[in-house]
Structure formats: C-alpha cells, structure tokens
C-alpha positions in Angstrom: -2.3 1.3 10.1 -4.9 3.2 8.9 -3.1 3.0 5.5 -2.3 -0.8 5.5 -5.7 -1.9 6.7 -7.2 0.9 3.4 -5.0 -0.4 0.6 -4.7 -3.8 1.9 -7.7 -4.8 3.1 -6.6 -6.6 6.2 -8.6 -7.5 9.0 -7.5 -6.3 12.2 -6.3 -9.7 13.1 -3.6 -9.1 10.3 -2.9 -5.9 11.0 -2.4 -6.5 14.7 -0.7 -9.7 13.5 2.0 -8.2 11.0 5.5 -8.9 12.0 8.7 -6.4 11.5 9.8 -10.1 9.4 7.0 -9.5 7.0 7.8 -5.7 6.3 9.6 -6.1 2.9 9.7 -2.9 2.1 12.3 -2.9 -1.3 10.2 -4.3 -2.9 7.2 -2.7 -1.4 5.6 -5.3 -0.3 3.6 -7.5 2.6 3.2 -10.8 3.5 -0.3 -11.1 5.7 -1.3 -14.6 7.3 -5.1 -15.1 7.2 -7.0 -17.4 8.1 -7.3 -21.0 8.0 -3.5 -21.0 8.3 -3.9 -19.6 4.2 -0.6 -16.6 3.0 -0.9 -13.6 1.0 2.2 -11.1 0.0 0.2 -8.4 -0.7 1.7 -4.7 -3.1 2.5 -1.5 -1.3 1.1 1.6 -2.5 4.3 3.7 -2.5 2.5 6.7 -0.3 1.5 3.8 2.3 5.5 2.5 2.1 6.4 5.4 2.5 3.8 5.9 5.8 5.2 2.6 7.2 9.1 4.0 6.5 8.0 6.7 8.9 7.0 4.5 11.1 9.8 2.3 12.1 11.6 4.9 12.1 9.3 5.9 15.4 8.7 2.9 16.3 12.0 2.0 17.0 13.4 -0.9 19.1 10.5 -2.9 21.4 10.5 -6.4 22.3 7.9 -7.6 20.4 8.3 -8.6 17.0 4.6 -7.2 15.7 4.7 -4.4 13.7 2.7 -2.1 15.2 3.2 -1.7 19.8 1.2 0.9 21.4 2.8 3.7 23.8 3.5 0.5 26.0 5.9 -1.2 23.6 3.4 -4.1 23.7 1.9 -5.6 20.6 -1.7 -3.5 19.3 -4.2 -5.2 20.5 -7.8 -5.2 18.2 -9.4 -2.9 20.6 -5.8 -0.3 20.3 -6.1 0.0 17.0 -10.2 -0.2 17.7 -9.3 4.1 19.4 -6.6 4.3 17.1 -9.3 4.2 14.5 -11.8 6.8 16.7 -9.6 9.4 17.7 -8.6 9.8 14.0 -12.6 10.0 12.8 -13.4 12.4 15.7 -10.9 14.3 13.5 -11.4 13.6 11.0 -14.6 14.9 11.1 -14.1 18.6 12.5 -13.5 19.2 8.7 -15.3 16.3 6.8 -19.0 17.2 8.6 -20.6 13.8 7.1 -18.9 11.6 9.4 -20.1 12.7 12.1 -23.3 11.0 11.1 -21.7 7.7 9.5 -20.2 4.5 11.4 -16.9 4.9 10.7 -15.1 1.2 11.9 -12.0 -1.3 11.0 -14.2 -4.0 9.3 -15.6 -0.2 7.1 -11.8 0.5 6.1 -11.6 -3.7 4.7 -14.2 -2.3 2.6 -13.0 0.4 1.3 -10.4 -1.9 -0.4 -12.6 -4.4 -1.8 -14.6 -1.3 -3.3 -11.1 0.5 -4.6 -10.0 -2.7 -6.0 -13.0 -3.7 -7.7 -13.6 -0.3 -9.2 -10.0 -0.6 -10.8 -10.1 -3.9 -11.9 -13.9 -4.3 -12.8 -12.8 -8.1 -11.2 -14.3 -9.9 -8.4 -11.4 -12.5 -8.0 -9.2 -10.2 -8.1 -11.4 -8.6 -5.7 -11.0 -12.0 -3.4 -7.9 -12.2 -3.9 -6.7 -9.2 -2.1 -9.1 -10.2 0.7 -7.1 -13.6 1.0 -11.4 -15.0 0.8 -11.2 -18.5 0.7 -14.4 -18.7 -1.7 -15.8 -16.4 -4.1 -18.7 -16.4 -2.7 -17.4 -14.9 0.3 -16.3 -11.9 -1.4 -19.8 -11.3 -3.0 -21.8 -11.1 -0.1 
C-alpha cells in the first residue's frame, strides 16, 4: 500500500478502492478510479510491481474484490491505512529520528509523489495528469 501511495500519488479512497481487476502486472500498470468517475491508468515502478506481486501472493483468496484487505479479510478502510502508515512511520523513526518531528499522513504521501513527478519532468501538467486533477489550478495550489 505504501509503495502505491507514493509512486501513484493515490488518494486514500483510490488506494482502498483498488480491486484485483484493476491490476495489470504483465504491463506493470494499475487502473485508478478517481473523483467524479474519472479513471486513469498509471505505470508502476519496478520496485512497486515487485512489492505488489509479493502482496498478492500473501493476500491469497479473499471474499472481497478489493486488493487490500485487513486481518479479517475485509476491505481495508481509510482508517486501517492510517493505522498501517502510523506503525510504519514509528518503525522508520527508529532509524531516521527526524521523522518524530514530522507529521506523516496519507495525503503527505500524495504530495511526495507530486514532488517526485515535478522534479523528474519539470512539467506541472504531467503532475496534474498523474494525480488525476480535473483542473491545473488545483495542482498549482
């Protein structure tokens, strides 16, 4: 989940709403259903595709079509993702003490993705497309 949150810049609702049918590992891409019935296809980083393959192998069969499930086999909620993120941040802060002074939220991961895309392309329009914004002005904010 963390790999997809960062490399895809997904909103929490997009991340928790991903279904098994939205994943295309042979082509290393995902189909994201965003706000306002907007849909976009994003390529996956190789590291993310490998992590996703590993997750699918561990996930096994579940009663729900969602990609990410909780310990009970139910679809992961936004609060469940926040819980997982909090525990990963706590673990990471043992090696990177500066994390203790930072507020890391699911939305911060989305902003991290935006900055990575902007630094790589120097094109705010590409950031807007990547994040699924309907208006460039939203990205500029």
